[in-house]
N, CA, C and O atoms as a printed pandas DataFrame, in Angstrom:
     atom_number atom_name residue_name chain_id  residue_number  x_coord  y_coord  z_coord
0              1         N          MET        A               1  143.834  107.913  120.290
1              2        CA          MET        A               1  144.053  106.627  120.904
2              3         C          MET        A               1  143.642  105.547  119.914
3              4         O          MET        A               1  142.520  105.536  119.407
4              5         N          GLY        A               2  144.538  104.677  119.663
5              6        CA          GLY        A               2  144.196  103.518  118.853
6              7         C          GLY        A               2  144.584  103.727  117.410
7              8         O          GLY        A               2  145.372  104.630  117.125
8              9         N          PRO        A               3  144.092  102.974  116.524
9             10        CA          PRO        A               3  143.020  101.988  116.665
10            11         C          PRO        A               3  143.521  100.664  117.246
11            12         O          PRO        A               3  144.675  100.275  117.062
12            13         N          TYR        A               4  142.616   99.989  117.950
13            14        CA          TYR        A               4  142.887   98.684  118.540
14            15         C          TYR        A               4  141.712   97.758  118.252
15            16         O          TYR        A               4  140.583   98.210  118.062
16            17         N          ASP        A               5  141.992   96.451  118.222
17            18        CA          ASP        A               5  140.943   95.452  118.054
18            19         C          ASP        A               5  140.903   94.563  119.288
19            20         O          ASP        A               5  141.941   94.201  119.842
20            21         N          TYR        A               6  139.688   94.215  119.711
21            22        CA          TYR        A               6  139.479   93.421  120.921
22            23         C          TYR        A               6  138.452   92.328  120.667
23            24         O          TYR        A               6  137.696   92.370  119.696
24            25         N          GLU        A               7  138.446   91.350  121.564
25            26        CA          GLU        A               7  137.390   90.335  121.617
26            27         C          GLU        A               7  136.854   90.320  123.036
27            28         O          GLU        A               7  137.618   90.374  124.000
28            29         N          VAL        A               8  135.525   90.247  123.161
29            30        CA          VAL        A               8  134.907   90.163  124.478
30            31         C          VAL        A               8  135.104   88.742  124.989
31            32         O          VAL        A               8  134.586   87.789  124.407
32            33         N          VAL        A               9  135.858   88.600  126.085
33            34        CA          VAL        A               9  136.172   87.292  126.637
34            35         C          VAL        A               9  135.127   86.876  127.661
35            36         O          VAL        A               9  134.693   85.724  127.675
36            37         N          LEU        A              10  134.718   87.812  128.523
37            38        CA          LEU        A              10  133.803   87.482  129.611
38            39         C          LEU        A              10  132.993   88.711  129.985
39            40         O          LEU        A              10  133.525   89.818  130.070
40            41         N          ILE        A              11  131.703   88.507  130.209
41            42        CA          ILE        A              11  130.835   89.565  130.719
42            43         C          ILE        A              11  130.417   89.154  132.115
43            44         O          ILE        A              11  129.883   88.064  132.319
44            45         N          HIS        A              12  130.665   90.037  133.082
45            46        CA          HIS        A              12  130.290   89.740  134.467
46            47         C          HIS        A              12  129.784   91.021  135.115
47            48         O          HIS        A              12  130.508   92.009  135.235
48            49         N          GLY        A              13  128.522   90.978  135.529
49            50        CA          GLY        A              13  127.908   92.159  136.133
50            51         C          GLY        A              13  127.846   93.307  135.145
51            52         O          GLY        A              13  127.340   93.152  134.034
52            53         N          ASP        A              14  128.359   94.453  135.548
53            54        CA          ASP        A              14  128.340   95.647  134.711
54            55         C          ASP        A              14  129.635   95.849  133.939
55            56         O          ASP        A              14  129.890   96.941  133.431
56            57         N          TYR        A              15  130.454   94.805  133.847
57            58        CA          TYR        A              15  131.770   94.927  133.223
58            59         C          TYR        A              15  132.021   93.801  132.234
59            60         O          TYR        A              15  131.382   92.750  132.282
60            61         N          ALA        A              16  132.969   94.048  131.334
61            62        CA          ALA        A              16  133.394   93.031  130.370
62            63         C          ALA        A              16  134.918   92.994  130.346
63            64         O          ALA        A              16  135.576   94.028  130.463
64            65         N          ASP        A              17  135.465   91.805  130.194
65            66        CA          ASP        A              17  136.901   91.634  130.007
66            67         C          ASP        A              17  137.161   91.545  128.508
67            68         O          ASP        A              17  136.573   90.717  127.812
68            69         N          LEU        A              18  138.051   92.408  128.020
69            70        CA          LEU        A              18  138.398   92.434  126.604
70            71         C          LEU        A              18  139.841   92.005  126.421
71            72         O          LEU        A              18  140.707   92.334  127.231
72            73         N          LYS        A              19  140.093   91.262  125.343
73            74        CA          LYS        A              19  141.451   90.807  125.013
74            75         C          LYS        A              19  141.838   91.394  123.667
75            76         O          LYS        A              19  141.076   91.316  122.703
76            77         N          ARG        A              20  143.037   91.988  123.606
77            78        CA          ARG        A              20  143.520   92.546  122.336
78            79         C          ARG        A              20  143.719   91.425  121.329
79            80         O          ARG        A              20  144.248   90.365  121.664
80            81         N          THR        A              21  143.295   91.663  120.099
81            82        CA          THR        A              21  143.466   90.670  119.041
82            83         C          THR        A              21  144.397   91.164  117.942
83            84         O          THR        A              21  144.784   90.385  117.070
84            85         N          ASP        A              22  144.762   92.437  117.967
85            86        CA          ASP        A              22  145.638   92.965  116.924
86            87         C          ASP        A              22  147.114   92.785  117.263
87            88         O          ASP        A              22  147.973   93.014  116.411
88            89         N          ILE        A              23  147.427   92.372  118.512
89            90        CA          ILE        A              23  148.792   92.056  118.931
90            91         C          ILE        A              23  148.740   90.830  119.838
91            92         O          ILE        A              23  147.673   90.465  120.333
92            93         N          GLU        A              24  149.880   90.200  120.053
93            94        CA          GLU        A              24  149.966   89.084  120.991
94            95         C          GLU        A              24  149.967   89.647  122.407
95            96         O          GLU        A              24  150.879   90.382  122.786
96            97         N          SER        A              25  148.943   89.303  123.190
97            98        CA          SER        A              25  148.857   89.776  124.566
98            99         C          SER        A              25  147.940   88.856  125.346
99           100         O          SER        A              25  146.894   88.436  124.852
100          101         N          ASP        A              26  148.346   88.545  126.582
101          102        CA          ASP        A              26  147.506   87.739  127.458
102          103         C          ASP        A              26  146.750   88.603  128.459
103          104         O          ASP        A              26  145.933   88.093  129.225
104          105         N          GLU        A              27  147.017   89.904  128.458
105          106        CA          GLU        A              27  146.366   90.808  129.399
106          107         C          GLU        A              27  144.926   91.078  128.991
107          108         O          GLU        A              27  144.601   91.145  127.805
108          109         N          LEU        A              28  144.073   91.232  129.992
109          110        CA          LEU        A              28  142.675   91.565  129.770
110          111         C          LEU        A              28  142.422   92.997  130.213
111          112         O          LEU        A              28  143.022   93.479  131.174
112          113         N          LEU        A              29  141.539   93.662  129.509
113          114        CA          LEU        A              29  141.151   95.027  129.824
114          115         C          LEU        A              29  139.739   94.994  130.382
115          116         O          LEU        A              29  138.831   94.486  129.724
116          117         N          LEU        A              30  139.536   95.524  131.576
117          118        CA          LEU        A              30  138.218   95.583  132.205
118          119         C          LEU        A              30  137.535   96.877  131.777
119          120         O          LEU        A              30  138.061   97.964  132.014
120          121         N          VAL        A              31  136.357   96.764  131.143
121          122        CA          VAL        A              31  135.640   97.926  130.618
122          123         C          VAL        A              31  134.192   97.868  131.081
123          124         O          VAL        A              31  133.573   96.804  131.067
124          125         N          ALA        A              32  133.654   99.007  131.489
125          126        CA          ALA        A              32  132.247   99.092  131.885
126          127         C          ALA        A              32  131.350   98.867  130.671
127          128         O          ALA        A              32  131.621   99.388  129.589
128          129         N          LEU        A              33  130.285   98.093  130.850
129          130        CA          LEU        A              33  129.362   97.812  129.748
130          131         C          LEU        A              33  128.739   99.080  129.188
131          132         O          LEU        A              33  128.376   99.124  128.013
132          133         N          ALA        A              34  128.611  100.105  130.010
133          134        CA          ALA        A              34  128.027  101.368  129.549
134          135         C          ALA        A              34  128.852  102.007  128.429
135          136         O          ALA        A              34  128.330  102.829  127.675
136          137         N          LEU        A              35  130.121  101.645  128.312
137          138        CA          LEU        A              35  130.985  102.202  127.276
138          139         C          LEU        A              35  130.998  101.371  125.997
139          140         O          LEU        A              35  131.580  101.783  124.994
140          141         N          LEU        A              36  130.360  100.204  126.029
141          142        CA          LEU        A              36  130.384   99.269  124.899
142          143         C          LEU        A              36  129.037   99.255  124.191
143          144         O          LEU        A              36  128.022   99.621  124.784
144          145         N          PRO        A              37  129.016   98.833  122.913
145          146        CA          PRO        A              37  127.742   98.724  122.198
146          147         C          PRO        A              37  126.798   97.753  122.906
147          148         O          PRO        A              37  127.240   96.747  123.462
148          149         N          ALA        A              38  125.516   98.049  122.886
149          150        CA          ALA        A              38  124.505   97.267  123.607
150          151         C          ALA        A              38  124.401   95.831  123.113
151          152         O          ALA        A              38  124.024   94.951  123.887
152          153         N          GLU        A              39  124.720   95.565  121.857
153          154        CA          GLU        A              39  124.498   94.241  121.262
154          155         C          GLU        A              39  125.646   93.264  121.465
155          156         O          GLU        A              39  125.663   92.216  120.819
156          157         N          ILE        A              40  126.602   93.561  122.333
157          158        CA          ILE        A              40  127.737   92.652  122.498
158          159         C          ILE        A              40  127.372   91.410  123.297
159          160         O          ILE        A              40  126.459   91.427  124.122
160          161         N          ASN        A              41  128.097   90.341  123.036
161          162        CA          ASN        A              41  128.048   89.084  123.771
162          163         C          ASN        A              41  129.480   88.580  123.886
163          164         O          ASN        A              41  130.388   89.123  123.257
164          165         N          GLU        A              42  129.679   87.545  124.690
165          166        CA          GLU        A              42  131.006   86.947  124.761
166          167         C          GLU        A              42  131.376   86.436  123.370
167          168         O          GLU        A              42  130.570   85.779  122.711
168          169         N          GLY        A              43  132.583   86.734  122.931
169          170        CA          GLY        A              43  133.032   86.347  121.594
170          171         C          GLY        A              43  132.896   87.450  120.559
171          172         O          GLY        A              43  133.446   87.330  119.465
172          173         N          THR        A              44  132.176   88.524  120.875
173          174        CA          THR        A              44  132.016   89.641  119.942
174          175         C          THR        A              44  133.365   90.324  119.725
175          176         O          THR        A              44  134.115   90.548  120.675
176          177         N          ARG        A              45  133.661   90.646  118.487
177          178        CA          ARG        A              45  134.894   91.382  118.166
178          179         C          ARG        A              45  134.561   92.864  118.084
179          180         O          ARG        A              45  133.560   93.269  117.493
180          181         N          LEU        A              46  135.438   93.665  118.702
181          182        CA          LEU        A              46  135.234   95.107  118.766
182          183         C          LEU        A              46  136.418   95.846  118.171
183          184         O          LEU        A              46  137.547   95.356  118.174
184          185         N          HIS        A              47  136.136   97.030  117.664
185          186        CA          HIS        A              47  137.170   97.935  117.165
186          187         C          HIS        A              47  137.099   99.191  118.016
187          188         O          HIS        A              47  136.017   99.731  118.251
188          189         N          TYR        A              48  138.267   99.661  118.484
189          190        CA          TYR        A              48  138.334  100.857  119.322
190          191         C          TYR        A              48  139.157  101.915  118.612
191          192         O          TYR        A              48  140.308  101.684  118.240
192          193         N          GLU        A              49  138.549  103.081  118.430
193          194        CA          GLU        A              49  139.245  104.195  117.800
194          195         C          GLU        A              49  138.545  105.484  118.207
195          196         O          GLU        A              49  137.317  105.546  118.269
196          197         N          MET        A              50  139.344  106.516  118.484
197          198        CA          MET        A              50  138.810  107.833  118.855
198          199         C          MET        A              50  137.842  107.736  120.040
199          200         O          MET        A              50  136.773  108.346  120.025
200          201         N          PHE        A              51  138.222  106.968  121.062
201          202        CA          PHE        A              51  137.453  106.819  122.299
202          203         C          PHE        A              51  136.076  106.184  122.098
203          204         O          PHE        A              51  135.159  106.436  122.879
204          205         N          GLU        A              52  135.927  105.362  121.054
205          206        CA          GLU        A              52  134.639  104.730  120.756
206          207         C          GLU        A              52  134.847  103.273  120.371
207          208         O          GLU        A              52  135.727  102.949  119.575
208          209         N          TYR        A              53  134.015  102.386  120.954
209          210        CA          TYR        A              53  134.015  100.970  120.613
210          211         C          TYR        A              53  132.901  100.704  119.605
211          212         O          TYR        A              53  131.774  101.161  119.793
212          213         N          THR        A              54  133.208   99.968  118.538
213          214        CA          THR        A              54  132.200   99.554  117.571
214          215         C          THR        A              54  132.341   98.063  117.308
215          216         O          THR        A              54  133.434   97.508  117.417
216          217         N          VAL        A              55  131.225   97.413  116.959
217          218        CA          VAL        A              55  131.260   95.984  116.633
218          219         C          VAL        A              55  131.929   95.833  115.284
219          220         O          VAL        A              55  131.621   96.545  114.328
220          221         N          LYS        A              56  132.846   94.893  115.232
221          222        CA          LYS        A              56  133.628   94.667  114.017
222          223         C          LYS        A              56  132.960   93.643  113.137
223          224         O          LYS        A              56  133.473   93.321  112.065
């Protein structure tokens, strides 16, 4: 799966909304914070590859 690049748009509760940055898309992906690196904040850029998110 992937690779894909995302930006954290919004963190709310135990979830984050991610927006793809490697293609033109207005859709948001809802992801549980437990699956994301602990150091993320809104605006953090992430890379997704092989079922793993890493800070870019």
